[in-house]
Backbone as JSON, one array per atom type, in Angstrom:
{
  "sequence": "MRIALSFAAGLVFGAGILISGMANPAKVLNFFDLGGIAEGTWDPSLAFVMGGALVVTAIGYRLVLRRPAPLADARFHLPNKTVLDARLIGGAALFGIGWGITGFCPGGAVPALGLGRIEPLVFVSTMILGMIAARRIETRAPSRPRAA",
  "N": [[126.05, 91.37, 119.05], [123.3, 91.35, 119.5], [122.43, 93.77, 118.34], [123.11, 93.31, 115.67], [121.41, 91.14, 115.07], [118.94, 92.4, 115.43], [119.09, 94.34, 113.43], [119.21, 92.66, 111.15], [116.69, 91.39, 111.33], [114.98, 93.62, 111.04], [115.73, 94.41, 108.47], [114.9, 92.21, 106.91], [112.14, 92.34, 107.46], [111.48, 94.94, 106.46], [112.19, 94.58, 103.74], [110.35, 92.61, 103.04], [107.95, 94.03, 103.38], [108.23, 95.98, 101.38], [108.5, 94.38, 99.02], [106.05, 93.01, 99.04], [104.25, 94.99, 98.5], [103.05, 96.49, 100.44], [104.05, 98.92, 101.17], [103.19, 100.63, 99.34], [100.95, 103.08, 99.01], [98.77, 103.33, 97.23], [98.16, 100.71, 96.49], [97.46, 99.65, 98.98], [95.23, 101.26, 99.62], [93.53, 100.45, 97.56], [93.08, 97.88, 98.41], [91.57, 98.33, 100.71], [89.31, 99.4, 99.57], [86.45, 98.29, 99.4], [84.16, 98.86, 98.06], [84.98, 98.9, 95.48], [84.81, 96.36, 94.5], [82.72, 95.65, 92.74], [83.41, 97.31, 90.64], [85.83, 96.39, 89.87], [88.24, 97.38, 90.86], [89.11, 96.69, 93.33], [91.68, 95.29, 95.29], [92.62, 92.29, 96.29], [95.04, 91.15, 97.02], [96.66, 91.86, 99.22], [95.42, 90.67, 101.36], [96.28, 88.06, 101.21], [98.96, 88.44, 101.74], [98.84, 89.35, 104.41], [97.56, 87.14, 105.58], [99.48, 85.14, 105.09], [101.53, 86.17, 106.68], [100.39, 85.88, 109.21], [100.26, 83.07, 109.4], [103.0, 82.36, 109.3], [103.86, 83.7, 111.61], [102.37, 82.38, 113.63], [103.38, 79.77, 113.47], [106.08, 80.36, 113.95], [106.0, 81.42, 116.61], [105.19, 79.11, 118.01], [107.41, 77.44, 117.64], [109.64, 78.99, 118.57], [108.96, 79.65, 121.23], [109.36, 77.29, 122.53], [111.9, 77.23, 123.31], [114.15, 77.9, 126.05], [114.89, 80.55, 126.36], [115.18, 83.6, 124.42], [117.5, 84.12, 121.63], [119.05, 86.46, 121.91], [118.59, 87.6, 124.4], [117.83, 87.5, 127.94], [115.33, 86.61, 128.66], [111.96, 86.01, 127.42], [109.9, 88.65, 126.24], [106.83, 89.07, 126.48], [103.48, 90.22, 125.79], [101.25, 90.75, 128.53], [98.82, 91.74, 129.11], [95.35, 91.44, 129.21], [93.0, 92.76, 129.1], [90.49, 94.51, 127.38], [90.44, 97.79, 126.92], [89.35, 101.27, 126.85], [91.49, 102.79, 125.96], [93.08, 101.0, 124.46], [91.23, 100.19, 122.46], [90.54, 102.68, 121.35], [93.06, 103.49, 120.39], [93.54, 101.47, 118.48], [91.44, 102.03, 116.75], [92.13, 104.62, 115.85], [94.53, 103.98, 114.57], [93.59, 102.32, 112.49], [91.91, 104.12, 111.11], [93.75, 106.07, 110.29], [95.4, 104.47, 108.65], [93.58, 103.72, 106.69], [92.96, 106.22, 105.56], [95.4, 107.31, 104.67], [96.83, 105.21, 103.51], [99.14, 104.28, 104.52], [100.77, 102.38, 107.01], [102.62, 102.25, 110.09], [104.5, 100.17, 109.8], [104.78, 99.94, 107.05], [105.38, 102.51, 106.25], [107.86, 103.31, 107.31], [109.89, 101.67, 105.98], [109.29, 102.71, 103.44], [110.34, 105.23, 103.53], [112.85, 105.12, 102.47], [112.42, 105.26, 99.76], [112.52, 107.79, 98.8], [110.39, 109.54, 98.52], [107.96, 112.12, 99.23], [105.58, 111.62, 100.61], [105.73, 109.37, 102.5], [107.52, 110.56, 104.3], [106.08, 112.78, 105.27], [103.98, 111.38, 106.49], [105.34, 109.8, 108.49], [106.52, 111.86, 109.98], [104.25, 113.24, 110.97], [103.15, 111.15, 112.41], [105.04, 110.79, 114.43], [104.76, 113.28, 115.71], [102.13, 112.96, 116.61], [102.52, 110.86, 118.42], [104.09, 112.13, 120.34], [102.27, 114.11, 121.19], [100.23, 112.46, 122.24], [101.58, 111.28, 124.38], [102.08, 113.52, 125.97], [99.46, 114.35, 126.56], [98.6, 112.12, 127.97], [100.3, 112.17, 130.23], [99.39, 114.42, 131.5], [96.82, 113.8, 132.14], [94.53, 112.82, 134.77], [95.64, 110.4, 137.15], [94.84, 106.97, 136.77], [93.88, 103.81, 137.97], [95.43, 100.99, 136.54], [94.61, 98.01, 134.8], [96.15, 94.88, 135.36]],
  "CA": [[125.24, 90.34, 118.42], [121.9, 91.75, 119.59], [122.2, 94.82, 117.35], [123.18, 92.68, 114.34], [120.17, 90.38, 114.89], [117.86, 93.38, 115.27], [119.25, 94.91, 112.1], [118.82, 91.65, 110.17], [115.24, 91.22, 111.39], [114.39, 94.81, 110.44], [116.0, 94.38, 107.04], [114.0, 91.21, 106.32], [110.79, 92.88, 107.56], [111.35, 96.04, 105.5], [112.2, 94.03, 102.38], [109.06, 91.94, 102.84], [106.93, 95.08, 103.22], [108.41, 96.59, 100.06], [108.23, 93.39, 97.98], [104.63, 92.66, 99.05], [103.46, 96.13, 98.06], [102.4, 97.16, 101.56], [104.58, 100.28, 101.3], [102.58, 101.4, 98.25], [99.64, 103.49, 99.51], [97.71, 103.08, 96.25], [97.81, 99.28, 96.61], [96.78, 99.49, 100.26], [93.91, 101.88, 99.52], [92.71, 99.58, 96.71], [92.68, 96.74, 99.24], [90.5, 98.78, 101.61], [88.16, 99.88, 98.79], [85.54, 97.18, 99.16], [83.2, 99.33, 97.07], [85.56, 98.66, 94.16], [84.64, 94.97, 94.08], [81.87, 95.65, 91.55], [84.09, 98.05, 89.57], [87.06, 95.69, 89.53], [89.44, 98.08, 91.34], [89.51, 96.15, 94.63], [92.89, 94.47, 95.19], [92.63, 91.39, 97.45], [96.34, 90.5, 97.21], [97.23, 92.09, 100.55], [94.83, 89.69, 102.29], [97.16, 86.9, 101.18], [100.19, 88.86, 102.44], [98.54, 89.35, 105.85], [97.3, 85.75, 105.97], [100.77, 84.46, 105.13], [102.26, 86.66, 107.86], [99.78, 85.25, 110.39], [100.68, 81.66, 109.44], [104.42, 82.33, 109.67], [103.96, 84.12, 113.01], [101.83, 81.32, 114.49], [104.37, 78.68, 113.49], [107.28, 80.88, 114.61], [105.79, 81.47, 118.06], [105.18, 77.74, 118.55], [108.78, 76.92, 117.64], [110.55, 79.8, 119.38], [108.61, 79.61, 122.65], [109.83, 76.03, 123.11], [113.25, 77.49, 123.82], [114.1, 78.49, 127.4], [115.1, 82.0, 126.26], [115.54, 84.01, 123.06], [118.93, 84.09, 121.34], [119.77, 87.68, 122.26], [118.09, 88.19, 125.64], [117.75, 86.53, 129.02], [113.97, 86.07, 128.76], [110.99, 86.51, 126.44], [109.11, 89.8, 126.67], [105.52, 88.89, 125.85], [102.43, 91.02, 126.43], [100.47, 90.0, 129.51], [97.56, 92.44, 129.32], [94.25, 90.74, 128.57], [91.8, 93.58, 129.21], [90.22, 95.45, 126.3], [89.98, 99.04, 127.52], [89.1, 102.37, 125.91], [92.78, 103.23, 125.4], [93.45, 100.04, 123.42], [90.25, 100.25, 121.38], [90.72, 103.98, 120.72], [94.31, 103.47, 119.63], [93.34, 100.62, 117.32], [90.56, 102.75, 115.83], [92.93, 105.69, 115.23], [95.47, 103.31, 113.67], [92.84, 101.9, 111.31], [91.46, 105.31, 110.37], [94.94, 106.64, 109.64], [95.82, 103.55, 107.59], [92.59, 103.82, 105.62], [93.0, 107.54, 104.92], [96.69, 107.59, 104.02], [97.4, 104.06, 102.83], [100.38, 103.92, 105.21], [100.83, 102.01, 108.42], [104.03, 102.46, 110.46], [105.34, 99.1, 109.24], [105.04, 100.2, 105.64], [105.88, 103.88, 106.04], [109.29, 103.44, 107.63], [110.7, 101.24, 104.82], [109.02, 103.58, 102.29], [111.19, 106.43, 103.63], [114.0, 104.9, 101.59], [112.05, 105.43, 98.35], [112.79, 109.17, 98.42], [109.14, 110.27, 98.23], [107.57, 113.03, 100.32], [104.42, 111.12, 101.35], [106.1, 108.67, 103.73], [108.16, 111.5, 105.22], [105.0, 113.52, 105.92], [103.27, 110.46, 107.37], [106.16, 109.46, 109.66], [106.67, 113.07, 110.78], [103.01, 113.48, 111.72], [103.0, 110.04, 113.35], [105.89, 111.12, 115.58], [104.1, 114.37, 116.43], [100.99, 112.36, 117.3], [103.02, 110.1, 119.58], [104.5, 113.12, 121.35], [101.04, 114.7, 121.73], [99.55, 111.46, 123.07], [102.35, 111.13, 125.63], [101.85, 114.72, 126.8], [98.07, 114.28, 127.05], [98.53, 111.04, 128.97], [100.97, 112.56, 131.47], [98.59, 115.46, 132.14], [95.53, 113.23, 132.57], [94.58, 112.3, 136.13], [96.04, 108.99, 137.25], [93.8, 105.97, 136.94], [94.48, 102.48, 138.16], [95.46, 100.19, 135.31], [94.47, 96.55, 134.97], [97.41, 94.19, 135.1]],
  "C": [[123.75, 90.76, 118.39], [121.56, 92.79, 118.54], [122.2, 94.22, 115.95], [121.91, 91.87, 114.07], [118.98, 91.31, 114.69], [117.91, 93.99, 113.89], [118.79, 93.92, 111.03], [117.31, 91.44, 110.16], [114.53, 92.41, 110.75], [114.58, 94.85, 108.94], [115.07, 93.39, 106.33], [112.56, 91.73, 106.34], [110.57, 93.98, 106.52], [111.34, 95.54, 104.06], [110.87, 93.34, 102.07], [107.93, 92.94, 102.61], [107.03, 95.69, 101.83], [108.03, 95.62, 98.94], [106.73, 93.07, 97.89], [103.73, 93.78, 98.56], [102.79, 96.89, 99.19], [102.97, 98.55, 101.84], [104.02, 101.19, 100.21], [101.17, 101.8, 98.68], [98.51, 103.23, 98.53], [97.24, 101.63, 96.33], [97.03, 99.04, 97.9], [95.36, 100.06, 100.19], [92.98, 101.07, 98.61], [92.27, 98.33, 97.47], [91.51, 97.12, 100.15], [89.23, 99.21, 100.87], [87.23, 98.72, 98.44], [84.43, 97.57, 98.18], [83.7, 99.09, 95.65], [85.42, 97.23, 93.69], [83.83, 94.92, 92.78], [82.57, 96.31, 90.36], [85.38, 97.37, 89.12], [88.33, 96.37, 89.98], [89.91, 97.56, 92.69], [90.69, 95.2, 94.43], [92.99, 93.56, 96.42], [94.01, 90.81, 97.78], [96.93, 90.73, 98.6], [96.61, 91.18, 101.61], [95.71, 88.45, 102.34], [98.48, 87.21, 101.88], [99.95, 88.78, 103.95], [98.28, 87.93, 106.36], [98.59, 84.96, 106.07], [101.59, 84.88, 106.34], [101.7, 86.03, 109.14], [100.22, 83.79, 110.52], [102.13, 81.54, 109.89], [104.6, 82.7, 111.14], [103.48, 83.02, 113.94], [102.83, 80.16, 114.59], [105.63, 79.13, 114.23], [107.14, 80.93, 116.12], [105.83, 80.08, 118.66], [106.6, 77.18, 118.64], [109.68, 77.67, 118.62], [110.24, 79.69, 120.86], [108.91, 78.26, 123.31], [111.22, 76.19, 123.72], [113.14, 78.08, 125.23], [114.25, 80.01, 127.39], [115.39, 82.35, 124.81], [117.06, 84.02, 122.88], [119.68, 85.29, 121.91], [119.25, 88.36, 123.52], [117.97, 87.09, 126.69], [116.37, 85.89, 129.13], [113.11, 86.64, 127.64], [110.23, 87.68, 127.05], [107.78, 89.75, 125.92], [104.48, 89.75, 126.54], [101.63, 90.15, 127.41], [99.12, 90.65, 129.79], [96.46, 91.71, 128.54], [92.96, 91.55, 128.56], [91.69, 94.48, 127.97], [89.66, 96.72, 126.92], [89.84, 100.11, 126.45], [90.4, 102.82, 125.24], [93.2, 102.3, 124.26], [92.51, 100.14, 122.22], [90.38, 101.58, 120.62], [91.98, 104.03, 119.87], [94.19, 102.63, 118.38], [92.47, 101.31, 116.28], [91.33, 103.86, 115.11], [93.94, 105.11, 114.22], [94.76, 102.94, 112.37], [92.37, 103.06, 110.47], [92.63, 105.94, 109.61], [95.42, 105.78, 108.49], [94.88, 103.66, 106.4], [92.63, 105.14, 104.87], [94.27, 107.71, 104.1], [97.23, 106.45, 103.18], [98.72, 103.62, 103.46], [100.06, 103.41, 106.61], [102.3, 102.19, 108.81], [104.97, 101.41, 109.87], [105.66, 99.29, 107.78], [105.66, 101.55, 105.38], [107.37, 103.99, 106.3], [110.16, 102.88, 106.5], [110.49, 102.13, 103.6], [109.81, 104.89, 102.37], [112.38, 106.33, 102.69], [113.69, 105.08, 100.11], [112.25, 106.86, 97.87], [111.55, 109.97, 98.06], [108.74, 111.08, 99.46], [106.47, 112.43, 101.18], [104.8, 110.33, 102.6], [106.77, 109.57, 104.77], [107.11, 112.31, 105.97], [104.28, 112.62, 106.9], [104.08, 110.17, 108.64], [106.34, 110.68, 110.55], [105.41, 113.34, 111.61], [102.72, 112.37, 112.71], [103.82, 110.32, 114.62], [105.27, 112.26, 116.39], [102.88, 113.86, 117.21], [101.4, 111.57, 118.52], [103.44, 111.05, 120.7], [103.26, 113.74, 122.0], [100.31, 113.72, 122.64], [100.27, 111.29, 124.4], [102.11, 112.32, 126.55], [100.44, 114.73, 127.37], [97.96, 113.25, 128.16], [99.2, 111.44, 130.28], [100.2, 113.64, 132.22], [97.25, 114.94, 132.65], [95.63, 112.75, 134.01], [94.9, 110.82, 136.14], [94.83, 108.11, 137.47], [94.49, 104.65, 137.19], [94.38, 101.71, 136.86], [95.32, 98.72, 135.65], [95.78, 95.89, 134.63], [97.25, 93.13, 134.05]]
}
């Protein structure tokens, strides 16, 4: 049951990403091109996609967290970290830079793999290499106490 629910959620997410245009790097890059406002090339439609996702998520969290447990697990697994540290800020900055340069974020690139184009394959491959490199760098770095 858990695998079927995960598959259904991923399918709905991927379909939403494709239908909304967030898997199209040209559309994403036009959204980020604020300099194109004067030229008429700026595309604000993704702001509505993101805003709609925030509204649905806020309502969904309010409804789902009223339950004693999720449908397919014994308990909710929610983030409990509240500290903004260099690792979080650096990761967010790298994510934003990569999204702005390529027009892909992981949420849009993975469904775009099914389109049969080389760009998402290159992006996802380099993303995986970056994750491996980050893990290796982190394991070699001296241990530091982490905030709970």
